[in-house]
Steps between C-alpha positions, in 0.01 A plus 500: 500500500870437548773525242865387476710613199857399437751513212856366475758511225587136559846349500590505131356803320681835490174698501155463652263540203192436718279779632185473707212716623230499766276805491148588622254722317265752664236229541735271694549253211846344479711458187803270532738441210826319429685597182802295387722666242564264210835334555756550226336813365634849555375692799253244631514676836396827333201335329375340821551821696310712247200267512496506879543878513219553248250293706608654831423852378181389326339279763547709809277765346229254396165536687375146447288317244128451432512145363713212374504619142641837601783330694595268216484782240705727729773241555525386141511856370764624742722193456511586129568866570783412740642249252493754220674748729786249550515436125517873429791535740682216327471685168643821639805352673722238338603377846137398546454333165284185525433534874203317638344358812243263633206620709308292752279598784162534661247772564310435825193714487161545666351333191732195506850403403653529152820349367735672249759291318744510208808283527620228738466655844210351692206562731407221738193487725480312829168330571411217737861386538555492122715729286331591173698635201274785378708617199618334185871507414543671165797290384586299193532177699159552657349535156677178396361325807149622417539360149628171652828534304709465817437384856538710816812301585652576159419867540729519806812451284372640168761732343230767437327470841555869574354632173203724571197526273339801669669803659493879503704774335689325225245583230215749468150404618585215737258408776425253778240245606252649748223298668306462824583220739275336759485704820581211732877510547631583844836616371688562178859461387633701207852407399754512223650181360801549724277350771259263330762377257718364781266432793236235440129563557489248783762704687322829421178354639668373815623851588192695392254264675680508835267688727767532770729713278464875477480634147844665516660171599316322217654748257854474638474120511400476133777740404756294690376182332548656153851611591587160641379345176777693321369855471549477127254779421360815653237408763194708569190410697190660647285315752153640571288366786146623428342374822366773728720463810635731763871566487691255712 
């Protein structure tokens, strides 16, 4: 398995509110997360960092899982614990009031692969020269699209297109979607909206599906594409190639 992880403040923002994590447990399972601090709220970078730090300490001491149910229960429970921790911090420090973050990622385990998601960052899977969007954007406009109240084209310029409907930290008891995905993808891309919001899926696929490119170059190429598109937001990405290959 090969991994490339990158984060960039972009060209406009004064802070990078994104944080990311790749960590193995004692069984050799991989947890990879991208957390994007909610823009406009206080201390988004603190919220995203606290979630990442919580899971880093937790997961590296995990000894593995016995079945799918244990994995899903584990992830759902600890997402809520981490979210409540962020909420508690926001109540104790007025500088952190209202802070929150998205969480998106994947657990690649000996039992299969499991997606975690709350917010508008994304997990993509590459399979048979196709890029599959494995998460659902938790946004107001996506709900309106599902209800057929607006079209995808109208969503692109909707004044509330950045409004999130699911996130962590802002209130007590918040959680995330957790579910198993088909174990067929040769690689995964986890990214904040600083990448997928400005680089189209056709362009993402073209880079990720290029067998001639090393994984580090794929990551740097995608980052450069997001910056060339304006770099309007923080940009974070993790590419995971799950194929068993010898290092080049």
